C-alpha positions as CSV (number, residue, x, y, z in Angstrom):
1,M,0.0,0.1,0.0
2,D,1.7,3.2,-1.2
3,N,-0.5,6.0,0.1
4,N,2.2,7.6,2.3
5,I,2.7,11.4,1.5
6,S,6.3,11.8,0.7
7,A,8.7,13.7,-1.6
8,D,9.4,10.3,-3.6
9,N,5.7,10.1,-4.2
10,I,5.0,13.7,-5.2
11,H,7.8,14.2,-7.6
12,R,7.6,11.2,-9.6
13,P,8.6,12.3,-13.3
14,N,6.3,13.9,-15.5
15,T,3.6,13.7,-13.1
16,K,1.7,16.8,-11.6
17,K,-0.6,15.9,-8.6
18,L,-4.2,16.4,-8.3
19,N,-5.9,16.5,-5.0
20,I,-9.6,16.3,-4.7
21,Y,-11.3,17.6,-1.7
22,F,-14.6,16.4,-0.4
23,T,-16.9,16.8,2.4
24,A,-17.5,13.6,4.2
25,G,-21.3,12.8,4.6
26,V,-22.4,14.6,1.3
27,P,-24.6,14.0,-0.7
28,N,-25.7,11.5,1.6
29,L,-24.3,9.9,4.9
30,G,-23.3,6.4,3.7
31,D,-21.7,7.9,0.2
32,T,-18.0,8.4,1.7
33,A,-16.6,5.0,0.5
34,E,-18.1,5.4,-2.8
35,I,-16.6,8.6,-3.5
36,L,-13.2,7.8,-2.4
37,K,-13.1,4.9,-4.7
38,L,-14.5,7.0,-7.4
39,I,-11.8,9.7,-7.1
40,Q,-9.0,7.0,-6.9
41,N,-10.4,5.3,-9.6
42,S,-10.7,8.5,-11.7
43,G,-7.1,9.2,-11.5
44,A,-6.6,11.7,-8.7
45,D,-3.4,11.3,-6.8
46,F,-4.5,12.6,-3.2
47,I,-8.0,12.8,-1.5
48,E,-8.6,15.4,0.8
49,I,-11.6,14.5,3.1
50,G,-13.5,17.5,4.8
51,M,-14.5,17.0,8.3
52,P,-17.9,18.8,8.8
53,Y,-18.0,21.7,11.4
54,S,-20.8,24.1,12.0
55,D,-18.9,27.4,11.7
56,P,-16.4,26.8,8.7
57,V,-15.4,30.2,8.3
58,A,-12.8,29.8,5.9
59,D,-14.9,28.1,3.4
60,G,-17.3,29.7,0.9
61,P,-20.8,29.2,0.4
62,V,-20.8,25.6,-1.6
63,I,-18.7,24.0,1.1
64,Q,-20.6,25.7,3.8
65,K,-23.5,24.2,2.5
66,A,-21.8,20.8,2.3
67,H,-20.8,21.3,6.0
68,E,-24.4,21.8,6.9
69,R,-25.8,18.9,4.7
70,S,-23.6,16.5,6.5
71,L,-24.4,17.4,9.9
72,A,-27.8,17.2,9.0
73,N,-27.1,13.8,7.4
74,G,-25.9,12.8,10.8
75,M,-22.2,12.9,10.0
76,T,-19.8,12.4,13.3
77,M,-16.3,12.0,13.8
78,A,-16.9,8.3,15.0
79,K,-18.9,7.8,11.9
80,L,-16.6,9.0,9.6
81,F,-13.7,6.8,11.0
82,A,-15.7,3.9,10.6
83,Q,-16.5,4.5,6.9
84,L,-13.0,5.0,6.4
85,K,-11.8,1.8,8.0
86,L,-14.3,-0.2,5.7
87,V,-12.4,1.0,2.7
88,K,-8.9,1.6,3.9
89,D,-7.2,-1.5,2.3
90,E,-9.0,-0.6,-1.1
91,I,-7.6,3.1,-1.1
92,K,-3.9,3.2,-2.5
93,I,-3.3,6.9,-2.7
94,P,-2.8,9.5,0.3
95,L,-5.6,10.4,2.4
96,V,-5.6,14.0,4.4
97,L,-8.2,14.9,6.7
98,M,-8.9,18.7,6.7
99,G,-10.9,20.6,9.3
100,Y,-10.9,22.6,12.3
101,I,-9.4,22.2,15.7
102,N,-12.8,22.3,17.8
103,P,-14.2,19.1,16.7
104,V,-10.8,17.1,16.9
105,L,-10.1,18.5,20.4
106,S,-13.8,17.5,21.6
107,F,-12.8,14.1,20.1
108,G,-9.7,13.8,22.0
109,F,-6.6,14.8,20.2
110,E,-4.6,11.6,20.8
111,K,-7.6,9.4,20.1
112,F,-8.2,11.4,17.1
113,C,-4.4,10.5,16.0
114,S,-5.0,7.0,16.9
115,E,-8.2,6.8,14.7
116,C,-6.5,8.6,12.0
117,R,-3.5,5.8,11.9
118,D,-6.0,3.0,12.1
119,S,-8.2,4.3,9.2
120,G,-5.4,4.8,6.7
121,I,-5.1,8.6,7.1
122,S,-1.5,10.0,6.1
123,G,-1.7,13.7,7.3
124,L,-4.1,16.3,8.6
125,I,-4.5,19.9,7.6
126,I,-6.2,22.1,10.4
127,P,-6.0,25.9,9.4
128,D,-7.1,27.1,12.8
129,L,-4.2,25.5,14.8
130,P,-1.7,28.1,15.4
131,P,1.9,27.0,14.7
132,V,3.2,28.1,18.1
133,E,0.4,25.6,19.8
134,Y,1.4,23.2,17.0
135,E,5.1,23.1,18.0
136,K,4.1,23.2,21.9
137,S,1.4,20.8,22.1
138,Y,0.9,18.5,19.2
139,R,3.6,17.9,17.0
140,Q,5.2,15.0,19.4
141,I,1.7,13.4,19.2
142,L,1.3,13.3,15.2
143,A,4.7,12.1,14.9
144,A,4.2,9.2,17.3
145,Y,1.3,8.1,15.2
146,G,3.1,8.8,12.1
147,L,0.9,11.7,10.7
148,N,1.9,14.4,8.3
149,F,0.8,18.0,9.1
150,I,0.4,20.6,6.6
151,F,0.4,24.4,7.1
152,L,-1.1,26.9,4.7
153,V,0.4,29.9,3.1
154,T,-1.1,32.9,1.3
155,P,0.1,35.5,-1.2
156,E,0.3,38.0,1.9
157,T,2.4,35.6,3.9
158,S,5.8,37.0,4.2
159,D,8.8,35.1,3.1
160,E,10.2,34.5,6.6
161,R,7.0,33.2,7.9
162,I,6.6,30.8,4.7
163,R,10.0,29.3,5.4
164,Y,8.7,28.8,9.3
165,L,5.4,27.1,8.2
166,D,7.5,25.0,5.5
167,S,9.9,24.1,8.1
168,L,7.0,22.8,10.4
169,S,4.9,21.0,7.4
170,S,5.7,17.5,6.3
171,G,4.1,15.9,3.3
172,F,3.5,19.3,1.3
173,L,3.0,23.0,1.8
174,Y,-0.5,24.1,1.0
175,A,-0.4,27.2,-0.8
176,V,-3.6,29.2,-0.9
177,S,-4.1,31.2,-4.1
178,S,-5.7,34.1,-2.4
179,S,-6.6,35.3,1.3
180,S,-10.3,34.8,0.5
181,T,-12.8,32.0,1.3
182,T,-12.7,28.7,-0.8
183,G,-14.7,28.8,-4.0
184,N,-13.8,32.3,-5.1
185,D,-12.7,33.3,-8.4
186,N,-9.6,34.8,-7.8
187,K,-6.9,36.5,-10.4
188,E,-4.0,34.8,-8.2
189,V,-5.0,31.3,-9.5
190,K,-3.4,32.5,-12.9
191,N,-0.8,35.2,-11.9
192,G,2.3,33.8,-11.7
193,D,3.9,36.3,-9.3
194,Y,2.8,34.3,-6.2
195,L,4.1,31.1,-7.8
196,N,7.3,32.4,-8.7
197,R,8.0,33.7,-5.3
198,L,7.4,30.3,-3.8
199,S,9.7,28.7,-6.2
200,A,12.4,31.0,-5.7
201,L,12.2,30.3,-1.9
202,S,13.6,26.7,-2.5
203,L,11.4,25.2,0.1
204,K,11.7,21.8,1.6
205,N,8.3,20.7,0.7
206,P,6.5,20.3,-2.4
207,V,3.8,23.3,-3.1
208,F,0.2,22.2,-3.7
209,I,-2.1,25.3,-4.7
210,G,-5.3,25.4,-3.8
211,F,-8.6,27.9,-3.7
212,G,-10.3,28.8,-7.1
213,I,-9.1,26.0,-9.2
214,K,-12.2,24.9,-11.3
215,D,-10.9,23.2,-14.4
216,R,-8.0,21.8,-16.7
217,T,-6.9,25.3,-17.6
218,D,-6.5,26.3,-14.0
219,F,-4.7,23.4,-13.1
220,E,-2.2,23.2,-15.8
221,S,-1.3,27.1,-15.0
222,V,-0.9,26.4,-11.4
223,T,1.0,23.3,-11.8
224,E,3.8,24.9,-13.9
225,K,5.3,25.9,-10.9
226,A,3.8,23.9,-8.4
227,A,4.0,20.1,-7.6
228,G,0.2,19.7,-7.3
229,G,-3.3,21.4,-7.4
230,I,-6.1,20.9,-5.2
231,I,-9.9,21.2,-6.6
232,G,-12.7,21.3,-3.6
233,T,-15.7,23.7,-4.4
234,A,-16.1,22.7,-7.9
235,F,-16.2,18.8,-7.3
236,V,-18.4,19.5,-4.2
237,K,-20.9,21.5,-6.3
238,I,-21.1,18.4,-8.3
239,L,-22.1,16.5,-5.5
240,L,-24.6,18.8,-4.1
241,E,-26.2,19.5,-7.4
242,N,-26.7,16.3,-9.3
243,K,-28.5,13.3,-8.6
244,D,-26.4,11.4,-11.1
245,W,-23.1,12.8,-9.7
246,Q,-21.0,9.4,-10.0
247,Q,-20.7,9.9,-13.9
248,K,-20.4,13.7,-13.3
249,A,-17.9,13.6,-10.7
250,G,-15.9,10.8,-12.4
251,D,-15.9,12.6,-15.7
252,F,-14.9,16.2,-14.1
253,I,-11.7,14.5,-12.4
254,R,-10.8,12.8,-15.8
255,S,-11.3,16.1,-17.5
256,I,-8.5,17.5,-15.4
257,K,-6.0,14.7,-15.3
258,N,-6.1,13.0,-18.7
């Protein structure tokens, strides 16, 4: 099973990595396993699973709606881990959990990390966990359970802080294309200045670009200077708005990667 996040996996020749995000529990509570297999079989390289939360402040209206529907469907952290365990041996690409710190702390941080390890999770993205708190209280626990932790940077982040967050991250560095919420149509996706600056810093982690990537053109544009691209809102929108989402979702991923 080759589902660990590593530089070797990310930097394989002639490949640009596609990371697909979806919110667990959407469109229906029991769809998680099917969506994971669909994303993998359609050619994506990573899967980012959103943990539903009642106040997803960094997300735009589409993913906010997905969080609301997931919670209304009855998704919980315990149910998500149970679903992941059912298919962990079938999923051969890295799985990353993304969400907010409050539900993780409510679940119990070390218990959460243990469940991640037992569910086939390779890494975590928790944007509202401050780096200082991460270093002080959580870094050693994550290491003990073999979990990567990925920090986010924006165009407004200074070079010094980018290097600092890169030094703390493992797996990859998540470069948000703008300081706006997810799903916004922002010019920075196609603006090479930000990507050029990141490239010039010679960071230790591969860089993945997220926020505002909607199609193959966007993906190819950002991966000229980055190791990969992350697509969330455009994919989640398919899950929310189409009864026949299986075909449309698979076709969408294939249109990006193939």
